[in-house]
C-alpha positions in Angstrom: 23.7 40.4 2.5 21.9 43.6 1.4 23.2 45.5 -1.5 22.8 49.1 -2.7 19.5 49.6 -4.5 21.2 52.2 -6.7 18.7 54.9 -5.8 20.0 58.0 -4.2 23.4 56.4 -3.4 22.1 54.6 -0.3 24.2 51.9 1.3 22.9 48.3 1.8 23.5 47.1 5.3 22.5 43.7 6.8 21.1 43.8 10.4 21.2 40.8 12.6 19.2 40.8 15.8 20.4 38.0 18.0 19.4 36.1 21.1 16.3 37.7 22.8 16.3 40.4 20.1 15.1 37.9 17.5 11.5 38.7 18.8 11.8 42.1 17.1 12.6 40.8 13.7 10.2 41.4 10.8 7.4 38.8 10.9 8.3 37.1 7.7 12.0 36.9 8.5 14.2 33.8 9.1 15.7 34.4 12.5 19.1 32.8 11.4 19.7 35.4 8.7 20.0 39.1 8.6 17.5 41.5 7.0 18.5 44.3 4.7 18.1 48.1 5.4 19.4 51.1 3.4 21.1 54.1 4.9 22.6 57.3 3.6 26.3 57.5 3.1 27.9 59.0 6.2 25.5 57.2 8.5 27.2 56.1 11.8 26.4 52.8 13.5 24.7 54.6 16.4 22.2 56.3 14.0 21.1 53.0 12.6 21.0 51.4 16.1 18.6 54.2 17.1 16.3 53.2 14.3 16.1 49.5 15.3 13.1 48.1 17.1 15.0 47.5 20.3 13.3 48.9 23.4 14.6 52.3 24.5 17.0 52.0 27.5 18.0 48.4 26.7 21.7 47.8 27.1 23.3 45.8 24.2 26.6 45.0 22.5 27.0 45.3 18.7 29.5 44.3 16.1 30.2 45.4 12.6 31.4 42.6 10.3 32.2 40.5 13.4 34.3 43.1 15.2 33.4 45.2 18.2 32.5 48.7 17.0 31.8 52.2 18.4 28.5 54.1 17.8 30.5 56.7 15.9 31.9 54.2 13.4 30.7 55.0 9.8 28.8 52.3 8.0 29.9 51.1 4.5 28.2 49.2 1.7 27.7 45.5 2.6 28.4 45.9 6.3 26.7 43.5 8.7 25.5 45.0 12.0 24.9 42.3 14.6 23.2 43.3 17.9 23.1 41.2 21.1 21.4 42.0 24.4 23.8 42.7 27.3 24.5 39.7 29.5 24.1 40.3 33.2 25.9 38.4 35.9 28.7 38.5 38.2 
């Protein structure tokens, strides 16, 4: 998991891009693990989601620490943000 770098009070967040989204992971990244990012305190999940390399307009589901979350949920030090592409069907 990522941890705070102690500079500027940023929060360490782990991002996990899953299923088809693994293709957008950093090149040197192990697809089974998350990669670390830093955000400012008071950052909402939606703000971080908007920074991820997911194509604009894609529909997806995301969890924070294994629980469904809303885009307005505030992130905290050590959170794990997991993002899955939406599953179609019916």
